[in-house]
C-alpha positions as CSV (number, residue, x, y, z in Angstrom):
1,M,-30.9,-28.3,-23.7
2,T,-30.3,-26.9,-20.2
3,D,-33.1,-26.6,-18.0
4,Q,-34.4,-23.2,-17.2
5,Q,-33.9,-23.8,-13.7
6,D,-30.2,-24.2,-14.1
7,D,-29.6,-21.7,-16.8
8,P,-27.2,-19.2,-15.3
9,A,-28.7,-16.3,-17.1
10,A,-32.3,-17.2,-15.9
11,L,-31.1,-17.6,-12.5
12,S,-29.2,-14.2,-12.6
13,R,-32.2,-12.5,-14.1
14,R,-34.3,-13.7,-11.0
15,A,-31.7,-12.5,-8.7
16,W,-31.6,-9.0,-10.2
17,Q,-35.4,-8.7,-9.7
18,E,-34.7,-9.4,-5.9
19,Y,-31.9,-7.0,-5.8
20,H,-34.2,-4.1,-7.3
21,R,-36.9,-4.8,-4.9
22,G,-34.3,-4.6,-2.1
23,A,-34.2,-8.0,-1.1
24,F,-30.3,-8.2,-1.0
25,R,-29.7,-11.5,0.9
26,A,-32.3,-13.3,-1.3
27,A,-30.6,-11.8,-4.3
28,L,-27.2,-12.8,-3.2
29,A,-28.2,-16.4,-2.8
30,G,-29.7,-16.2,-6.4
31,F,-26.5,-14.9,-7.7
32,A,-24.6,-17.7,-6.0
33,A,-26.9,-20.3,-7.5
34,A,-26.2,-18.6,-10.9
35,L,-22.5,-18.7,-10.3
36,D,-23.0,-22.4,-9.3
37,A,-24.3,-23.2,-12.8
38,G,-22.2,-20.9,-14.6
39,P,-18.9,-19.8,-12.8
40,D,-17.9,-17.2,-15.5
41,D,-21.4,-15.5,-15.8
42,Y,-20.2,-11.8,-15.4
43,G,-23.8,-10.4,-14.5
44,A,-24.1,-12.8,-11.6
45,V,-20.5,-11.7,-10.3
46,H,-21.4,-8.2,-10.8
47,G,-24.6,-8.6,-9.1
48,S,-23.0,-10.6,-6.1
49,G,-20.9,-7.5,-5.7
50,R,-23.6,-5.2,-5.7
51,C,-25.5,-7.2,-3.0
52,R,-22.5,-7.6,-0.8
53,R,-21.9,-3.8,-1.0
54,M,-25.7,-3.1,0.2
55,L,-25.0,-5.4,2.9
56,G,-22.1,-3.9,4.2
57,D,-19.5,-6.6,3.3
58,Y,-17.3,-4.2,1.4
59,E,-14.3,-6.6,1.3
60,S,-16.1,-9.3,-0.2
61,A,-17.9,-6.8,-2.6
62,A,-14.4,-5.4,-3.8
63,A,-13.3,-9.2,-4.5
64,D,-16.5,-9.7,-6.7
65,F,-15.7,-6.8,-8.6
66,S,-12.1,-7.6,-9.1
67,R,-13.1,-11.0,-10.5
68,A,-15.6,-9.2,-12.8
69,A,-12.8,-7.1,-14.0
70,V,-10.8,-10.3,-14.8
71,L,-14.1,-11.5,-16.7
72,R,-14.3,-8.4,-18.7
73,P,-10.9,-7.0,-19.1
74,G,-10.8,-3.4,-20.5
75,T,-14.2,-2.6,-19.2
76,A,-14.8,0.5,-16.9
77,Q,-17.7,-0.9,-15.0
78,P,-16.2,-3.3,-12.5
79,L,-13.1,-0.8,-12.0
80,C,-15.7,1.9,-11.1
81,E,-17.6,-0.2,-8.8
82,R,-14.6,-1.4,-7.0
83,G,-13.2,2.3,-6.7
84,A,-16.7,3.3,-5.0
85,I,-16.0,0.4,-2.6
86,R,-12.5,1.7,-1.8
87,I,-14.1,5.1,-0.7
88,L,-16.3,3.5,1.5
89,Q,-13.3,1.8,3.1
90,H,-11.4,5.0,3.2
91,R,-9.0,3.6,0.8
92,Y,-8.7,6.8,-1.4
93,A,-5.4,6.1,-3.3
94,E,-6.8,2.7,-4.5
95,A,-10.1,4.3,-5.4
96,L,-8.1,6.7,-7.5
97,A,-6.0,4.1,-9.2
98,D,-9.4,2.2,-10.1
99,Y,-10.7,5.4,-11.7
100,I,-7.5,6.2,-13.5
101,A,-7.7,2.5,-14.8
102,A,-11.4,2.8,-15.9
103,Q,-10.6,6.0,-17.8
104,R,-7.9,4.3,-19.7
105,A,-10.2,1.4,-20.6
106,E,-13.2,3.7,-21.4
107,P,-12.6,7.2,-21.4
108,D,-16.2,7.9,-22.3
109,Y,-17.9,5.5,-19.8
110,P,-21.1,7.4,-18.6
111,G,-20.9,8.6,-15.2
112,L,-17.1,8.2,-14.8
113,R,-16.9,11.7,-13.8
114,S,-19.5,11.2,-11.2
115,Y,-17.3,8.7,-9.4
116,V,-14.1,10.7,-9.4
117,A,-16.3,13.9,-8.1
118,E,-17.3,11.6,-5.3
119,L,-13.8,10.9,-4.5
120,Y,-13.0,14.5,-4.4
121,L,-15.9,15.1,-2.0
122,Y,-14.3,12.6,0.4
123,T,-10.8,14.0,0.2
124,G,-11.4,17.6,0.9
125,R,-11.6,18.8,-2.9
126,A,-15.0,20.0,-2.7
127,A,-14.1,23.0,-5.3
128,E,-12.7,20.6,-7.8
129,A,-15.6,18.2,-7.4
130,L,-18.3,21.2,-8.1
131,T,-16.3,22.0,-11.1
132,L,-16.1,18.6,-12.3
133,S,-19.6,18.1,-11.9
134,R,-20.8,21.2,-13.7
135,D,-18.7,20.5,-16.5
136,A,-19.9,16.7,-16.7
137,L,-23.4,18.1,-16.4
138,R,-23.1,20.2,-19.5
139,D,-22.1,17.0,-21.4
140,E,-24.6,14.8,-19.8
141,P,-27.6,17.0,-19.1
142,G,-30.1,15.5,-16.7
143,N,-27.7,13.1,-14.9
144,L,-28.9,12.9,-11.4
145,M,-25.4,11.8,-10.0
146,H,-23.8,14.7,-11.1
147,E,-26.7,17.2,-10.0
148,I,-26.3,15.3,-6.4
149,N,-22.6,15.9,-6.4
150,I,-23.1,19.7,-7.0
151,A,-25.4,20.0,-4.2
152,H,-23.1,18.2,-1.8
153,A,-19.9,20.3,-3.2
154,L,-22.1,23.5,-2.3
155,L,-22.7,22.1,1.2
156,L,-19.2,21.3,1.9
157,L,-18.2,24.7,0.6
158,G,-20.5,26.5,3.1
159,R,-22.6,27.7,0.5
160,T,-25.6,26.2,2.4
161,T,-28.4,28.3,0.9
162,E,-27.6,27.3,-2.5
163,A,-27.0,23.6,-1.8
164,L,-30.5,23.4,0.2
165,A,-32.2,24.9,-2.9
166,A,-30.4,22.4,-5.2
167,Y,-31.4,19.4,-2.7
168,S,-35.0,20.6,-3.0
169,R,-35.0,20.6,-6.7
170,L,-33.7,17.2,-6.8
171,A,-35.7,15.4,-3.9
172,A,-38.6,14.0,-6.3
173,S,-36.1,13.0,-9.2
174,Y,-35.7,9.5,-10.1
175,H,-32.6,7.5,-11.0
176,P,-34.1,4.6,-13.1
177,G,-30.6,2.5,-12.8
178,K,-30.8,2.8,-9.1
179,E,-34.5,2.7,-8.7
180,R,-34.4,5.5,-6.0
181,T,-35.4,9.0,-5.8
182,G,-33.2,11.8,-5.5
183,R,-34.2,12.3,-1.9
184,E,-33.3,8.6,-1.1
185,L,-30.0,9.0,-2.8
186,V,-28.9,12.2,-1.0
187,L,-29.9,10.8,2.5
188,A,-27.9,7.6,1.7
189,D,-24.9,9.8,0.4
190,L,-25.2,11.8,3.8
191,E,-25.1,8.8,6.1
192,L,-22.1,7.5,4.3
193,M,-20.5,10.6,4.6
194,R,-21.3,10.8,8.2
195,A,-19.7,7.4,8.7
196,A,-16.6,8.8,7.2
197,R,-16.7,11.8,9.4
198,I,-17.5,14.2,7.2
199,E,-20.4,16.3,8.6
200,P,-20.3,19.8,6.9
201,A,-22.3,22.8,8.5
202,G,-25.9,22.8,7.3
203,A,-26.2,19.0,6.8
204,A,-28.9,18.9,9.5
205,L,-31.1,21.3,7.3
206,V,-30.9,18.8,4.4
207,P,-33.7,16.5,5.4
208,A,-36.2,19.5,5.7
209,A,-35.2,20.8,2.5
210,L,-35.7,17.4,0.7
211,Q,-39.5,17.7,1.8
212,Q,-39.8,20.9,0.1
213,I,-40.2,20.0,-3.4
214,R,-39.8,22.5,-6.0
């Protein structure tokens, strides 16, 4: 019987616990240990990519998600994750290719349209992002990422009053998968947009709006 200390699944579970409490370097070390014990552990490869993304090592994160895609061919998740990395690298054509491949693999993958909407936001297609996110929200009511993308699209379109009201409504919302509030997710998004030199008029008003919980 494999000792639990060397069991890839157990090591991976502990690494995910570190990840969810924000200890990304400790989590990355844990996933590395899991992969030493079981090189084909999908969860550990996926977790490693997530950690590297949070630590800003985008190229290594993309490599992890590429490896995860090989381990689970025909699965949308690693393709979506890699596409999100390509957006952060401003490699938008590659991101689009990943999302097209993800859609072919799993047309009904939850949240897929939020990834595509994000790409639209970064490439000057805010009106399309707004339409896509509103359509997606009708099919997936309560999806926080769709709601945040709607607020971002309104801000980029210059509909500042509507955008600020939307941000205010979402501030106290909580994303269980990401274990972060709407306020935290919005502020992180705006920081990433700023790094990509996307600074819509009214963006400076968003932090105050996020304090006015409705």
